[in-house]
C-alpha positions in Angstrom: -133.5 130.2 151.9 -133.8 126.4 152.2 -132.3 123.8 150.0 -133.9 120.4 149.6 -131.5 117.5 149.1 -132.8 114.2 147.6 -130.9 111.1 148.7 -129.6 108.8 145.9 -131.2 105.4 145.9 -129.1 102.6 147.5 -127.4 100.2 145.1 -129.1 96.9 144.9 -126.6 94.0 145.2 -126.8 91.6 142.2 -128.8 88.5 142.7 -126.7 85.4 143.3 -126.1 83.5 140.1 -127.2 86.4 137.9 -124.9 87.1 134.9 -122.8 90.3 135.2 -123.9 93.2 133.0 -122.2 93.4 129.7 -120.9 96.5 128.2 -117.8 98.4 127.3 -114.9 97.0 129.4 -116.9 94.0 130.6 -116.6 90.4 129.5 -119.0 87.7 130.4 -117.9 84.4 132.0 -118.2 82.6 128.7 -116.0 85.1 127.0 -113.4 85.0 129.8 -113.4 81.2 129.8 -112.9 81.1 126.0 -110.1 83.6 126.0 -108.3 81.9 128.9 -108.5 78.6 127.1 -107.2 80.1 124.0 -104.2 81.6 125.8 -103.5 78.3 127.5 -103.6 76.4 124.3 -101.3 79.0 122.7 -98.7 78.4 125.4 -98.8 74.6 125.3 -99.1 74.4 121.5 -95.3 74.2 120.8 -95.0 71.3 123.2 -98.1 69.6 121.8 -96.7 69.9 118.2 -93.4 68.3 119.3 -95.2 65.5 121.2 -97.4 64.7 118.2 -94.5 64.8 115.7 -91.8 63.0 117.7 -93.8 60.8 120.0 -97.4 59.9 118.9 -96.7 59.8 115.1 -93.7 57.4 115.5 -95.6 55.3 118.0 -98.6 54.9 115.8 -96.3 54.2 112.8 -94.4 51.6 114.8 -97.6 49.8 115.8 -98.9 49.8 112.2 -95.5 48.6 111.0 -95.5 45.7 113.4 -98.4 44.2 111.4 -96.5 44.5 108.1 -93.5 42.9 106.3 -91.4 46.0 105.8 -87.8 46.0 104.6 -85.5 48.7 103.1 -86.0 47.1 99.7 -89.3 46.5 98.0 -92.9 47.3 99.0 -94.4 46.5 102.3 -97.2 43.9 102.8 -99.7 43.3 105.5 -99.0 40.1 107.5 -101.3 40.6 110.5 -100.0 39.0 113.7 -97.4 36.9 112.0 -94.6 39.0 113.4 -95.9 38.5 116.9 -96.2 34.7 116.3 -92.6 34.7 115.1 -91.5 36.7 118.1 -93.1 34.3 120.6 -91.6 31.2 118.9 -88.0 32.5 118.7 -85.6 31.4 121.5 -83.5 34.5 121.0 -86.4 36.7 122.0 -87.0 34.8 125.3 -83.2 34.9 125.9 -83.2 38.7 125.5 -86.2 39.1 127.7 -84.6 37.0 130.4 -81.4 39.0 130.1 -83.4 42.2 130.4 -85.1 40.9 133.5 -81.9 39.8 135.1 -80.3 43.1 134.3 -83.2 44.9 135.9 -83.1 42.8 139.0 -79.4 43.4 139.3 -79.3 47.2 138.7 -82.5 48.5 140.3 -82.1 47.4 143.9 -78.3 47.9 143.9 -78.4 51.5 142.6 -81.3 52.4 145.0 -79.6 50.9 148.0 -76.2 52.5 147.4 -77.9 55.8 146.7 -79.8 55.6 150.0 -76.7 54.8 152.0 -74.7 57.7 150.3 -77.6 60.1 150.9 -77.7 59.2 154.6 -73.9 59.6 154.9 -73.8 62.9 153.0 -76.7 64.3 154.9 -74.5 64.5 158.0 -71.6 66.9 158.6 -69.1 65.0 156.4 -66.0 67.0 155.3 -66.2 68.2 151.7 -69.7 66.7 151.4 -70.6 69.2 148.6 -67.6 68.1 146.5 -68.5 64.4 147.2 -72.1 65.0 146.1 -71.0 66.6 142.9 -68.5 63.8 142.1 -71.2 61.1 142.7 -73.8 63.0 140.6 -71.5 63.6 137.6 -72.2 60.3 135.8 -75.9 61.0 135.4 -75.3 64.2 133.5 -72.7 63.0 131.0 -73.5 61.2 127.8 -74.3 57.5 127.9 -71.8 57.0 125.1 -69.1 58.5 127.2 -70.0 56.3 130.1 -69.8 53.3 127.8 -66.4 54.3 126.5 -65.1 54.7 130.0 -66.5 51.2 130.8 -64.8 49.8 127.8 -61.4 51.3 128.8 -61.9 49.8 132.3 -63.2 46.3 131.3 -61.4 45.7 127.9 -59.6 42.3 128.0 -56.6 43.6 126.1 -55.9 47.1 127.4 -58.4 47.5 130.2 -57.4 49.1 133.5 -58.8 46.3 135.6 -56.9 43.5 133.8 -53.8 45.6 134.1 -54.3 45.9 137.8 -54.9 42.1 138.0 -51.8 41.4 136.1 -49.8 43.6 138.4 -50.7 41.4 141.4 -50.2 38.2 139.5 -53.8 37.3 138.7 -54.9 36.0 135.3 -56.8 38.4 133.1 -60.6 38.3 133.4 -62.5 37.5 130.3 -64.8 40.5 130.4 -65.9 40.2 126.7 -65.7 36.4 126.1 -67.4 35.2 129.3 -71.2 35.8 129.4 -71.4 36.2 133.2 -68.5 38.6 133.4 -69.8 40.6 130.5 -73.1 41.0 132.2 -71.3 42.0 135.4 -69.4 44.8 133.6 -72.6 46.2 132.1 -74.3 46.1 135.4 -71.4 47.9 137.2 -71.3 50.7 134.7 -75.1 51.1 134.8 -75.2 51.3 138.6 -72.4 53.8 138.5 -74.5 56.1 136.4 -77.7 55.8 138.5 -76.4 56.1 142.0 -76.1 59.8 141.8 -79.8 60.3 140.8 -81.0 58.1 143.7 -78.7 60.0 146.1 -80.1 63.3 145.1 -83.8 62.1 145.4 -83.1 60.7 148.8 -81.2 63.8 150.0 -84.2 65.9 149.1 -86.6 63.5 150.9 -84.4 63.3 154.0 -85.1 67.0 154.6 -88.7 66.2 155.2 -88.0 63.5 157.9 -88.7 65.2 161.3 -85.7 65.3 163.5 -87.9 64.9 166.6 -88.7 61.3 165.6 -85.0 60.4 165.5 -84.5 62.1 168.8 -87.4 60.3 170.4 -86.1 57.0 169.1 -82.6 57.8 170.4 -84.1 58.6 173.8 -85.9 55.2 173.8 -82.5 53.5 173.3 -82.5 52.9 169.5 -79.1 52.8 167.9 -78.0 54.3 164.6 -78.8 51.2 162.6 -82.1 50.7 164.3 -83.1 54.4 163.7 -82.1 54.0 160.0 -84.1 50.8 159.5 -87.2 51.5 161.5 -87.5 55.3 161.2 -85.7 56.6 158.1 -86.5 53.8 155.6 -90.3 53.6 156.3 -90.6 57.4 155.8 -88.9 57.2 152.4 -91.4 54.8 150.9 -92.7 57.3 148.4 -89.3 58.3 146.8 -88.3 54.7 146.9 -91.3 53.7 144.9 -90.6 56.5 142.4 -87.0 55.4 142.0 -88.0 51.8 141.5 -90.4 52.8 138.7 -87.9 55.1 137.0 -85.1 52.5 137.2 -87.2 49.8 135.8 -88.2 51.9 132.8 -84.5 52.8 132.3 -83.5 49.2 132.5 -86.0 48.2 129.8 -84.6 51.0 127.6 -80.9 50.4 128.1 -78.9 50.5 124.8 -75.8 52.5 124.6 -73.8 50.9 127.4 -74.6 47.4 126.2 -74.1 48.2 122.5 -70.6 49.8 123.0 -69.2 47.6 125.7 -70.4 44.1 124.6 -72.5 44.5 121.5 -74.9 42.0 123.0 -72.2 39.3 123.2 -70.7 36.9 123.7 -73.3 35.2 121.7 -76.6 36.6 123.1 -75.5 36.6 126.7 -75.9 40.4 127.1 -78.4 41.0 124.4 -81.2 43.2 125.7 -84.6 43.9 124.2 -83.7 47.3 122.8 -80.4 46.1 121.3 -82.2 43.1 119.8 -84.8 45.4 118.2 -82.0 47.6 116.8 -80.2 44.6 115.3 -83.4 43.4 113.7 -84.5 46.7 112.3 -81.1 48.3 111.4 -78.9 45.2 111.1 -78.1 43.2 107.9 -81.7 42.0 107.5 -83.3 45.5 107.8 -86.5 43.8 109.0 -88.3 47.0 110.1 -91.6 45.2 110.7 -90.1 42.6 113.1 -88.0 45.3 114.8 -91.1 47.4 115.3 -92.8 44.3 116.9 -90.1 44.1 119.5 -90.4 47.9 120.1 -94.1 47.5 120.7 -93.4 44.7 123.2 -91.0 47.1 125.0 -93.6 49.8 125.0 -96.3 47.5 126.5 -93.9 46.4 129.3 -93.0 50.0 130.1 -96.7 50.9 130.0 -97.5 48.3 132.7 -95.0 49.9 135.0 -96.3 53.4 134.4 -99.9 52.2 135.0 -98.8 50.8 138.3 -97.3 54.1 139.2 -100.4 56.0 138.3 -102.6 53.6 140.2 -100.5 54.1 143.4 -100.6 57.9 143.0 -104.4 57.9 142.7 -104.8 55.6 145.7 -102.6 57.9 147.7 -104.7 60.9 146.6 -107.9 59.2 147.6 -106.4 58.3 151.0 -105.4 61.9 151.6 -101.7 61.4 150.9 -101.2 58.8 153.6 -98.5 56.4 152.6 
């Protein structure tokens, strides 16, 4: 008795580019793409709502308010660019802009340089380096108001620790609040103290990517410690250095709490910054919200220029394959 067996036809592979068959348990590419997009939007929607409510809406409102005469009493009126004309014609604005630039030039390179030196030192086998790293990093995580109060206790002309130490050695008290230069120095010192830890941590992370073989080769060629630091370490840290420069510039244009608590912008306008000036105009005795918003828009534009430069550098590095 013979049994005939018929072979099953071979499965034909699907043609390249042909849509997958639809049916129970199958979803086409369009359906998958739509569902993945929906899931993605569902995850980011809480952050988008917060961004719209607390960033974009206030930003648009401030821009519109800068073209109006708005105060806490009475209706607002449209004044066009009169607020900007007033801003450019006021000596106080140019003084606050100059103060902000001086403050930026004093704090940015100083905090970055000190952070780099501390990172190089603490990257070696220093005793208790973990404790030292923590102590240096602490100021960046505490409140700016607390930092300002600490600075006030240190630099106060009457009961400050520094004047007490000067008096103990027979030196006259320094006029930290009544001398414009010393007032700016006190604000700069406290600001640098809060930023050094952040720069140190960034550089410590970047130093882990510096090949030890390059340092060893430079040492074999006769380069000393200072030469290896300047000609090997510093050039290879250009990317984190640029990042720190951008972040510190943005922070300097937004400084408020330290200046407001320690000096209040005084004496006179010697330590008045753009943000404190905008606050005084918008929430001071005049309650000129329109003019205060105008100053805020100027701060936003200056910050935007720095951010655009940062993005331009990142895109240029991406096009060049990451070569810095």
